[in-house]
Steps between C-alpha positions, in 0.01 A plus 500: 500500500824316483425378147412859397832624632685224323328577170575863540866421569522269195344776281747758628784252422384449153474892448857543627618218275316635205641848558845367532471298178352795319787726602741231385327492154533881459856498595587213273331651200697823564828310533427303177398809312807683605730214393332464158479889436867542578601213288301621204634856536859390523486215237606722212811620676576137594479408137717804395772476759513150651417252219789607277746522803760220547412243776662557831440520882297822473278389222435166660391673825287736295297238338471277814383786718270624231309187429509293829282772643205360288553161666461660838174673382369184333532294824319758714235572236430123504464503868291818526236431223439129535252408761519137449856438642565273791708640793795301375483650150454847645820435700687385191410795290565767776836323572613495139386874464692593815825316404490623132461852635820478712669353193388790285619743768848322521531530121383866487741598777780320323481779247544757780797310634662509157458865499685527817773277377532710180558829689763328712696455184457122542670498839561140616448603872160662403405187296583275787297702736203532251498119461499441866222756560290361226526138627437609869200720421326286244596174678343630819187612328442170339552321845253740666248457218529129509436508882204729439356262237547190713295675780239631257168316509187528290134453602201377295278764390142503638386611165716282254319593193539883568810532720814289475700382797678762709819504693517467873813673614720365780597731790855543346367572142513892547846488651642265231366730212612820674860344523492430134394842396744660759781305322394667179544843662834399657641359169398802297620751762845337494511488126384861464754617757788325322398636170460859621843485691690359200308721253578816707876429522545410144239679281405817702677731246341327204186631336435234254144412415578134523661530834210721632242243397712212627481647858167681479304177388681305783378741756155496365505110504616509861242757608197325333575146618609605848161686538300182384691275740444737792138511412498116506653500848239736624225300343618176667527673830130600490369184336463307828256777622302530176342200318476696176885591512586142504399487120777742433780296641588279198361738239736780601778262501416415143476871413855541645615228252320662210651846580853357530450340144349826351768739649809276419377458145458869457841562638664289227266638222566870596870442516494339161282764347728782635816325372339434167405874468859609595702246318258397223579130583356227720640481846596136557565338845864584499443870437201496747743381775736790413237769441627762743855462399403499126311822553794660664729402214263634242464837675883531504509418121237765435700754705817424303321539171353841615833613595 
């Protein structure tokens, strides 16, 4: 009787593990498809607007955020679809994927920080604050992620030829990941608030297309990424009560990084496309950093010519 109960328990455990892995496969395929599809869709704009542009901070951030995302995806793909990895190898691939994801997010958010600095008319005070916030937020995230990875353990698969090793979360894993995602929300909320306050004071009477896009895209960026981060916090809060939900933890973190890269890249491309249409010239880093002020100046020139 005892043997029968043990066998039933083992079978149930394998079913749960297989379900968790299958869910992870589906999520990873969806994330990879999203990253590749977006890259192919925006590649013509990248070639048109970014390749000829002079090198500068924005262009460097653009390409780093755009292409490091594929490193994240590659590490997690290797972990998900290889059934022959040892627990140590699984830990290495997941660890690299997590750290590169945070790196991609930091690069992508650097573009949003540059936008806030731009609308402040390159205020030294704002610049100092932004640098301190960037270091504090992302430094804390890397520290929390390092703690999470140190505590993370992997177990051998009962079916090594079919299912690879799987993570065994520590009691603090959910809290650590929730804290990381909460910092995303905090950082973006502060940046969006600063951007809206400065924008309202300085550009509320300006109807320029460039200014409108500058602020509208920034708000969309904040809303989309804050929504994903909140969803990640919710998933981590229920993961301890649902074995299947545990498969979502790291995958949704990866999704956060992919969306950061996608949206930050589209912010830059949309701005340069609009500037190219308005001015019939490529928008380099210097003019990108002064886009709102440049739009105001052009509108005033148009009004003077009309008069």
